Each structure stands twice: as structure tokens, then as C-alpha cells.
Phi, psi and omega in degrees: 000133184281156178296329179301317180291335180274311188280330181300310178298324180293313180296316180297319180293326178292314183286334182262000185282336181072026183265026177085014179288321179280131181300148183302318182297326179288321177296317178294318179298319178296318179296316178296320177296320178295321178296312179298318179294321178296320178293319183285322188239345183085005180225152175276172179296322178297322178291323176295317180296314180296321176298320179294323181289316185273338184077014179238170177275115184246131175216122184296333183296338182297336182296334178298324179271008179075021181260166174293143178294318180251129181226150169284167178299321180294317179295323179293319177296319177299319178297316179298316179294329180292337177290336177054052180265149169279322178229129178260138175231150178238134178283176178297337176270008178071026176272126184272144176204170178278130179266165180270138176278145182260000000 
């Protein structure tokens, strides 16, 4: 068994555990970057990475509505049409819902 197979899971678990291994300033900088990225693009850095890996549009907020996190453009359009809204609105977290007509 190679050292790569042993150490990669250990290293990943340490960095992803959230147990204070990552310095506070780096965590704050990442959060600030995610906020700026979310305002500019509507997605966090994690959603951009997952979208790049899968080749689909990924948004974590979709799980609240019981939808797949990652969708193709066609699947997202089908989801929007299934809501049967006259007016579609998106929250600041990019969650879609039916809006009220004025």
C-alpha cells in the first residue's frame, strides 16, 4: 500500500475537520471571500468548485426544496416550470420561489 493512500485521507480529514487546525485569520479571509463571491456570482467557492468538477450548475440551497444540488440547465428549467409560477423570485441565497403579483 502506498504512502499516498495512507496520508491523503489523514491529511484531508485534519483540514476538513474544523477543529481549529486552520488559522483563524485564514478562516475569516475565506468567509469574507465567499461573501464577496456570493454577492458577485450568487455562488460560494464550494459551489463553484463542485460545479467545475461535475460540469453542472450546483447550489447547496436547493437541498431545502428536496432538489438535487447539481442540475443540468435542462433539469433546472424543468424544475422552474414545475413550480408553475406567474412570477419567479430569488432570495439573497439564490433560493427560487413564486412571487406575488402586484
